[in-house]
Structures are given as structure tokens and as C-alpha cells.
C-alpha positions in Angstrom: 0.0 0.0 0.0 1.5 3.3 -1.1 2.1 5.8 1.7 0.6 9.2 0.9 1.4 12.3 3.1 -1.9 13.7 2.1 -3.6 10.8 3.9 -2.3 12.1 7.2 -1.6 15.8 6.6 -3.5 18.6 5.1 -1.4 21.5 3.6 -3.8 24.0 5.0 -2.4 23.2 8.4 1.1 24.2 7.4 0.8 27.9 8.6 0.0 26.5 12.0 2.4 23.6 12.0 5.6 25.6 11.1 5.3 28.1 14.0 4.5 25.2 16.4 7.6 23.3 15.2 9.7 26.5 15.6 8.4 27.1 19.1 8.9 23.5 19.9 12.5 23.5 18.7 13.2 26.6 20.9 11.6 24.8 23.9 13.9 21.9 23.3 16.9 24.1 23.0 15.9 25.9 26.1 15.6 22.6 28.0 19.0 21.4 26.7 20.6 24.7 27.7 19.2 24.6 31.2 20.2 21.0 31.6 23.7 21.7 30.5 24.0 24.7 32.8 22.7 22.7 35.8 25.6 20.3 35.4 28.0 23.0 36.6 25.8 25.2 38.9 22.3 26.4 39.8 19.9 28.5 37.8 18.9 32.1 38.4 15.1 32.9 38.6 13.4 33.2 35.2 12.0 36.5 34.2 8.9 34.8 32.7 5.7 33.5 34.3 4.0 30.2 33.8 0.7 30.7 31.8 -1.7 28.6 29.8 1.1 27.6 27.4 3.8 26.9 30.0 7.1 28.5 29.2 6.5 28.7 25.5 4.0 31.6 25.5 2.5 33.5 28.3 1.2 36.9 29.5 2.8 38.8 32.2 1.7 42.0 33.9 4.0 45.0 33.7 3.9 48.6 34.9 0.7 50.5 34.6 -1.3 47.3 34.3 -0.3 46.9 30.7 -0.3 43.4 29.3 2.4 42.2 26.9 2.8 38.9 25.2 6.2 37.4 26.0 6.6 34.7 23.4 9.7 32.5 22.8 12.0 35.2 24.3 10.9 37.8 21.7 8.9 39.7 24.3 11.9 40.6 26.4 13.5 42.4 23.5 10.3 44.1 22.4 9.8 45.3 26.0 13.5 46.4 26.2 13.0 48.5 23.0 9.7 49.9 24.2 11.0 50.9 27.6 14.1 52.4 25.9 11.8 54.5 23.7 9.7 55.5 26.7 12.7 56.2 28.9 11.7 53.6 31.5 14.5 51.1 31.1 15.6 51.6 34.7 12.1 50.9 35.9 11.9 47.8 33.7 15.0 46.4 35.2 13.8 47.1 38.7 10.5 45.4 37.9 12.4 42.3 36.7 14.2 41.9 40.0 11.1 42.7 42.1 8.9 40.4 40.1 11.3 37.4 40.3 11.9 37.9 44.0 15.6 38.7 43.4 15.3 42.1 45.0 13.8 40.7 48.2 16.6 38.1 48.4 19.3 40.7 47.7 20.7 38.7 44.8 19.6 40.9 41.9 20.4 38.3 39.2 17.8 36.8 36.9 17.7 35.2 33.5 15.6 35.2 30.4 15.3 33.0 27.3 16.3 34.7 24.1 15.2 33.9 20.5 17.5 31.0 19.8 16.6 29.2 23.0 19.7 30.4 24.8 19.8 31.9 28.3 20.7 35.5 28.9 21.7 36.6 32.4 20.8 40.0 33.9 22.5 41.2 37.0 23.0 44.2 39.3 24.9 42.3 41.9 28.3 43.7 42.9 29.7 40.2 43.5 28.7 38.9 40.1 29.9 42.1 38.3 33.2 41.8 40.1 33.6 38.2 38.9 32.8 39.1 35.3 35.2 42.1 35.3 38.1 40.9 37.4 38.2 37.6 39.3 37.0 35.6 36.3 38.2 38.0 33.7 39.6 35.3 31.4 36.2 33.6 31.3 34.3 36.6 30.1 34.8 39.0 27.1 33.0 41.3 24.8 32.1 38.3 22.7 30.7 37.8 19.2 27.3 39.4 19.9 28.7 42.8 20.9 31.5 42.6 18.3 28.9 42.1 15.5 26.8 44.9 16.8 29.7 47.4 17.0 31.8 46.3 14.1 30.7 48.8 11.4 31.3 51.6 13.8 34.3 50.6 16.0 35.8 47.8 13.9 38.5 45.7 15.5 39.3 48.1 18.3 40.1 48.2 22.0 36.3 48.5 22.8 35.1 45.6 20.7 37.8 42.9 20.8 39.2 40.4 23.2 42.4 38.5 23.9 45.8 39.4 22.4 44.4 42.0 20.0 42.7 43.9 22.8 45.8 43.6 25.0 48.1 45.0 22.3 45.8 48.0 21.6 45.6 48.8 25.3 49.4 48.8 25.7 49.7 51.3 22.9 46.8 53.6 24.1 47.3 53.6 27.8 50.5 55.7 28.0 48.6 58.6 26.4 46.4 58.8 29.4 49.1 58.8 32.1 49.5 61.6 34.6 52.2 63.4 32.7 49.8 64.0 29.8 46.7 64.5 31.8 48.3 67.1 34.0 49.1 69.3 30.9 46.2 71.7 31.3 46.8 73.8 28.2 44.5 71.6 26.2 41.6 72.1 28.7 42.3 75.8 28.9 42.2 76.4 25.2 38.9 74.7 24.8 37.2 76.0 27.9 38.0 79.6 26.8 36.1 78.8 23.6 33.2 77.4 25.7 32.8 80.2 28.3 31.7 83.0 26.0 28.9 80.8 24.7 27.4 80.2 28.2 25.9 83.6 28.6 25.5 84.5 24.9 21.8 84.0 25.4 19.7 84.0 28.6 19.0 80.3 28.3 21.5 77.7 27.0 21.2 74.0 26.3 24.3 73.1 28.3 24.1 69.4 27.4 24.5 70.2 23.7 27.3 72.6 24.4 29.2 70.2 26.7 29.0 67.4 24.2 30.5 69.7 21.5 33.1 70.9 24.0 34.2 67.4 25.0 34.3 66.3 21.3 36.6 69.2 20.4 38.8 68.5 23.4 39.3 64.8 22.8 39.7 65.2 19.0 42.5 67.8 19.6 44.1 65.4 22.1 43.9 62.4 19.7 44.5 64.1 16.3 46.2 67.3 17.1 43.2 69.1 15.5 39.8 70.0 16.8 36.7 69.0 14.9 35.4 72.6 15.4 32.1 71.5 16.9 31.8 74.4 19.3 32.1 76.9 16.4 29.8 75.0 14.1 27.3 72.7 15.6 26.0 71.6 12.2 29.3 70.5 10.8 29.3 67.2 9.1 31.4 65.4 11.7 29.2 66.3 14.7 26.0 65.4 13.0 27.3 62.1 11.7 28.7 61.2 15.1 25.4 61.9 16.9 23.4 59.9 14.3 25.7 56.9 14.4 25.5 56.7 18.2 21.7 57.0 18.1 21.3 54.0 15.8 24.1 52.1 17.6 22.1 52.4 20.8 19.1 50.8 19.1 21.2 48.0 17.6 22.5 47.2 21.1 19.0 46.6 22.4 17.4 44.9 19.4 19.1 41.5 20.1 17.7 39.0 17.5 15.7 41.8 15.9 18.8 43.8 14.6 18.0 42.6 11.1 14.8 44.8 11.2 16.7 48.0 12.0 17.3 50.3 9.0 21.0 50.9 8.6 21.4 52.9 5.4 21.9 56.3 7.1 23.9 54.6 9.8 26.5 53.3 7.4 26.5 56.5 5.4 27.3 58.5 8.5 30.1 56.1 9.4 31.6 56.8 6.0 31.3 60.6 6.7 33.3 60.1 9.9 35.9 58.0 8.0 36.2 60.7 5.3 36.9 63.3 8.0 39.7 61.3 9.6 41.3 60.0 6.5 43.5 63.1 5.7 44.9 63.1 9.2 45.7 59.4 9.0 47.3 59.8 5.6 49.4 62.7 6.8 50.6 60.6 9.8 51.5 57.7 7.6 53.7 59.9 5.3 56.2 60.3 8.2 58.7 57.4 8.5 58.3 55.5 11.8 60.9 56.7 14.4 61.6 60.0 12.7 61.7 63.1 14.8 58.6 64.4 13.0 56.7 61.2 13.9 57.3 61.7 17.6 54.3 63.7 18.8 51.9 64.0 21.7 49.0 62.7 19.6 47.7 59.2 19.8 47.3 59.3 16.0 51.1 59.4 15.4 51.7 56.8 18.1 49.4 54.5 16.2 51.0 55.3 12.9 54.4 54.3 14.4 52.9 51.1 15.7 51.1 50.0 12.5 50.8 51.1 8.9 47.4 49.5 8.6 44.9 52.4 7.9 41.9 50.4 9.0 43.5 49.5 12.3 44.4 53.2 13.0 40.9 54.3 12.1 39.3 51.7 14.4 41.4 52.7 17.4 40.9 56.4 16.9 37.2 56.1 16.5 37.0 53.9 19.6 38.8 56.4 21.8 37.0 59.4 20.3 33.7 57.8 21.1 34.7 56.7 24.6 36.3 60.1 25.4 33.5 62.4 24.4 30.1 61.0 25.2 30.9 59.6 28.6 32.4 62.8 29.9 29.7 64.9 28.3 27.0 62.7 30.0 28.5 63.2 33.5 29.0 67.0 33.0 25.4 67.4 31.8 24.1 65.8 34.9 26.4 67.9 37.1 24.9 71.1 35.6 21.4 69.6 35.9 21.9 69.2 39.6 23.9 72.4 40.2 21.1 74.4 38.7 18.7 72.8 41.2 21.1 73.3 44.2 22.1 76.9 44.4 23.6 76.2 47.8 26.1 73.8 46.3 27.0 76.3 43.6 27.6 79.0 46.2 29.6 76.7 48.5 31.8 75.4 45.6 32.4 78.8 44.1 33.4 80.3 47.4 35.8 77.4 47.9 37.4 77.9 44.5 37.8 81.6 44.9 39.3 81.2 48.4 41.8 78.5 47.4 42.6 79.6 43.8 41.1 83.0 43.1 40.4 83.8 39.5 43.7 82.6 37.9 44.3 79.3 36.2 44.3 76.4 38.6 47.1 73.8 38.6 46.7 70.1 38.4 47.3 69.6 42.1 44.9 72.4 43.1 42.1 70.7 41.2 42.9 67.4 42.9 43.0 69.2 46.3 39.5 70.7 45.9 37.7 67.9 47.9 34.2 69.4 47.6 34.7 69.5 43.8 35.5 65.8 43.8 32.4 65.2 46.0 30.2 66.9 43.4 31.7 64.7 40.6 31.6 61.5 42.7 27.9 62.1 43.7 26.9 62.7 40.1 28.7 59.6 38.8 27.1 57.6 41.7 23.5 58.6 40.9 23.9 58.8 37.1 26.2 56.0 36.2 27.5 56.9 32.8 27.2 53.5 31.1 23.7 52.3 32.3 24.1 48.8 30.9 27.0 46.8 29.6 27.3 43.4 28.0 29.7 40.5 28.2 29.7 36.9 26.9 31.1 33.8 28.5 34.2 32.7 26.6 34.2 29.3 28.4 32.2 27.3 30.8 32.2 29.1 34.2 30.0 30.1 37.2 28.8 33.3 38.8 29.3 33.6 42.6 25.7 33.9 43.5 22.1 34.3 42.4 21.1 30.7 41.9 19.0 28.4 44.0 15.9 29.1 46.1 17.8 31.5 48.4 19.8 33.2 45.7 23.1 32.3 47.3 24.2 29.4 45.1 26.7 29.8 42.2 25.1 30.0 38.8 26.2 27.6 36.1 27.1 29.4 32.9 28.0 27.7 29.6 30.3 29.2 27.0 28.5 31.6 24.7 26.0 32.8 27.3 25.6 36.6 27.3 25.2 38.7 30.5 24.0 42.2 30.8 24.9 44.1 34.0 23.5 47.5 35.1 25.8 49.8 37.0 23.0 52.4 36.9 20.6 50.1 38.9 23.4 48.8 41.1 24.4 52.3 42.1 20.8 53.0 43.2 20.2 49.9 45.3 19.1 51.2 48.7 20.0 47.9 50.3 23.7 48.5 49.5 23.8 51.8 51.5 23.7 52.7 55.2 20.3 53.4 56.6 19.0 56.9 55.9 19.8 59.2 58.8 20.8 62.8 59.4 24.4 62.0 58.4 23.4 59.9 55.4 20.6 61.2 53.1 18.4 59.0 50.9 20.7 57.3 48.2 18.3 58.4 45.5 18.9 62.1 46.4 21.9 64.1 45.0 23.8 65.3 48.1 27.6 65.8 47.6 28.1 66.2 51.4 27.5 62.5 51.9 31.1 61.9 50.7 32.5 63.7 53.7 31.8 60.8 56.1 31.1 57.9 53.7 33.2 55.6 51.6 31.5 53.1 49.3 32.3 49.4 49.6 34.4 47.7 47.1 32.6 47.2 43.7 29.5 49.0 45.0 30.2 51.8 42.6 31.9 51.4 39.2 31.7 54.7 37.3 34.7 53.7 35.2 34.1 50.0 35.1 36.8 47.9 36.8 39.4 45.1 36.4 41.8 44.8 33.5 39.4 46.7 31.2 38.9 49.6 33.5 38.6 52.9 31.6 42.1 54.0 30.6 40.8 57.6 30.3 39.6 57.8 33.9 42.1 60.5 35.0 41.7 62.4 31.8 37.9 62.6 32.2 38.1 63.5 35.9 40.6 66.3 35.2 38.6 67.6 32.3 35.5 67.7 34.4 37.2 69.3 37.4 39.1 71.9 35.4 36.0 72.9 33.4 33.8 73.3 36.4 36.5 75.3 38.2 36.9 77.8 35.3 33.2 78.1 34.8 32.5 78.8 38.5 35.3 81.3 38.6 33.4 83.1 35.8 29.8 82.8 36.8 28.1 83.4 40.2 24.8 81.8 39.7 23.3 78.9 37.6 19.6 79.2 37.0 17.4 76.2 36.3 15.1 76.6 33.2 14.5 72.8 32.7 11.1 73.0 34.4 11.5 71.1 37.6 10.1 67.7 38.2 12.1 64.4 38.6 14.9 63.7 36.1 14.0 61.6 33.1 16.8 59.3 32.3 17.4 58.5 28.6 19.4 55.2 28.6 21.3 55.0 25.4 24.9 53.9 25.2 25.3 56.5 27.9 22.7 58.0 30.2 21.6 61.5 29.4 18.8 63.9 30.5 15.9 63.2 28.2 14.6 66.8 28.3 18.0 68.3 28.0 19.5 70.7 30.5 18.2 74.3 29.9 20.0 76.6 32.3 21.2 80.2 32.5 24.6 81.5 33.7 24.9 84.8 35.6 28.1 86.7 36.0 29.0 88.4 39.2 28.5 92.2 39.5 32.2 92.7 40.4 34.2 92.5 37.2 37.3 91.6 39.1 36.0 88.0 39.3 36.8 87.4 35.7 39.1 84.5 35.3 42.8 85.4 34.8 45.5 83.6 32.9 
């Protein structure tokens, strides 16, 4: 008897059968992934909820009583994109840990299934972050997922690679951010004197935009020996392209398996615009013979040209450091001015200290370092507004995380090679349970109060404004000095900072860096006494 498929199967059921087969395969992959991980450790709580379809498809209740369908892991990414667009990413993460019971246990580590049936771990636990960044450093790296997402923009650079390639790049770049170079304040002075006249050119200024352009000019001069001229012309091609690339890059980071659906035409065109701008500088540096007196310069560009003649490699490293050295500092300084405008008492106290210790002349490197209250203002801002809200790593080999597994959240979590992890410094910095009880000497951790630093020191790995471990930010001292010097010179010039943002709680826009969603609209008021004008 001949066997006919049509005897047992009707083609009209195909549209139903294929999705079910797909979902079933994901369920099997999920089961195999969990079984494999349990062989080396415990599991973290699932973000999902059991529903009519078990763990294959289900509804879960989220903020504002909205119902979303979380289906085969796709829902997590849809919700991540939605909350990013609505500027509620921080609240979404807090909901995850509250909903899974992690927050109550103090473990702050959960996991979710992603589209290919693989686990993805989410954490805001200092012990797990410490393991990923330092004690188990060799087991974790940027990984293929992040490399693929950033490759068009950053290429094979220090920010996107692992292993020997990352190590070689770091060895070349690190000397350019040592104290001897950071303490040369002429670079900051030249650029801050271009910034100050723009601060009271109009009654109200968008300081977040000005500060971004200021930091872009400063770091480009430091790296290339030439400023991009962003302060003079905000609509120049480089600045516009740089902003647009980062906007799309932020979307690509959150899209996960949906990256294929993100339009990239303008993204790739703007990357080409950045490349065209840097190409003449790279060509000029490559015309100088390695080791020649002309090739020995203070710029990173010429150091890279002496290290390699590969144009693409030079371009990748320059773009990487330019990106890391502008946006992160601009983010922190924008939040500093956001808070200073709302705290005139802090402005008055800090300005009085600067005028008493330094007067109106240029400060020295050591004088900036000795202004403790200035450091408190910077520290408090980086505590409350962690520059990089979320960061990703991928397991390079089978490993474990110290805690977060088991019923009590204290067991090590088994992690198979290839498993991604996202950790949130922004949420970790805001965990009330990691701070002393609120008292007269220690204000609410969610309030911006620089004075808390007079009597309090954070525990190890509680705060990581510049990351940590072998991949700690090499530009940390450069950024701190740029912020300190800039604030000092501005407060030598202006007596008051007026808030025009409109009040209300800050709305955090969590892109690659965290920025004020509504911008920072403020006014700068000079003192009546002209003698307070900054002196050379």
C-alpha cells in the first residue's frame, strides 16, 4: 500500500504547524541549555511567568497594568526596546528583579530566554559584576554578539575585541592617558575659553549640547592634534554624523535578534562621513617614517601610525577612543549642571571654595585634585547617574557566577560558553540595600547630596563609574581632570546657575550613555564685580 502524506496531513495546516515546530525547537533548545548549565551550577530565577502555554508563550503584567505577550523570548527584546523609547529602562530592570523575587533576596540576578533558546543573564549584583570584570576575567569577554553589533562603527578596536588584540591595543593607548599627559592643562584651557563665551551669549543655553561639543573638540584635539570645530559650528558634518551613528548604535544594542529589522542605510552613510573626515589626518601621519623626529608627537594618531601602517586599524582605534572620550564625559557633566542648577547652595559653596583657594587665575593640576568638595560633586553625580547604564559581556568558556542561583539566591550560577550577560551599573548604584540606613548623616541614596562623601566611603565594587578590572577605563584620570578643570573655570566666571528645565524628577534616557531626556536648559549669571573674571 502506497504511503501518501496527504492521507495524514493537510497542507492547509502548514501555517499552524511551522510556527509550532519552531516554538517546539526553541523549547527543546531551552531545556537542553538549562540541563547543560545545571551540570555546573544552579539557575537564576526566570523573568517569565507560567501561563496557559507553560514557558512557550504567556502573558505577564508589567507597569501601569499593561499586558504584553512574551513569546519565545521575543517579548523581552520588544519590551526592552519599548522601555528604551519610553525612557523607563531603569524601571523595567527594577521590575524584573522585584517580580522574580531577586530584590527581596538581595541577589539581583535573573535570566531570560532569548530567541535562539539560549539563556541571557541579567544582574545588578556587585559580586557577580566583580567576577565578570576581574576575578573571572579570562572567562568573560566582549564576545561575538557585541562585536557584531559594533563592528561597522568601531571595527577591531580596543572597545570591541578580546584576547591578544585587545591587550596590544591597550598597551599602545594607555601611555597617552598617564598623569604626565593628563596634567598638561593647556589643552583644557584652550577649549574651555572657547566654551565660556557661549554660556551667557543667550539668557538660556542648552548646556548638554554645548558640553557634548566641547568634549568632542577637546578629545579630538588630544587624539588628532586638530579640533573638529564642533563648538564653532554645531551643524558641521562630523558632529551630525557622530550623533546619528550613536543614536542608531544604541538601538542595535537593544534589538538582540531583531537587529535585522533596524534600517542601517543612514547609519552606514554616517560612518563613511566620519571616515572621510579622519582619512586626511591618517594619511598625513603615515607619510612620516616611523621613528623619525617628526613622527614623535603627543598625539595618539602618530603613536598608532608608528605602531602599524594599517589604515583600518588606526581608524578603528581612533574612532573607539574618540567615542569613549567624548560621550561619557559629556554625560557626567550634563548631569552635574542639571543638579547644580537645582542646588544653588552647592554652587555658592563650591564657588566660594574655588575663589578662596585659587582665586580667578588658572588652577594647577594639584589644586584641582585638592578641591575635595569639587571631587564630591563629581563623585555624587557619577554615583547617581552611572555613565554607562548597561554593559554586555559573553562567557568565553564554561564558568560560574558567585551567587544568584537556588531558592535563596546564594548558590553559584552555572554558565555555559557563549551565554551573554548584561549588568547594570545604573541600577546597582541605586540599590538602597547596599547603602547605610537613611539618617541625618546619610541622606536618601536616590537624592543628590555631595556632602554624603564627607563621612562615607563606598564598599568595594559598590560603585563602578569607570568599570573595573583589567578593562577599567584608561581615560579615567583624563575625564576627571577635564570635568574638574572645566567646572572650576566656569564657576570662577559665573556666580549663579539658573534652572530653566522646568523642575520635576529627572527623566533618564538610557542610550549607550545615560543623558537627561529633556536636555538641560539653564542660565549662567556673571557676578556684578568685574574683578572676578578668570585670569590667565
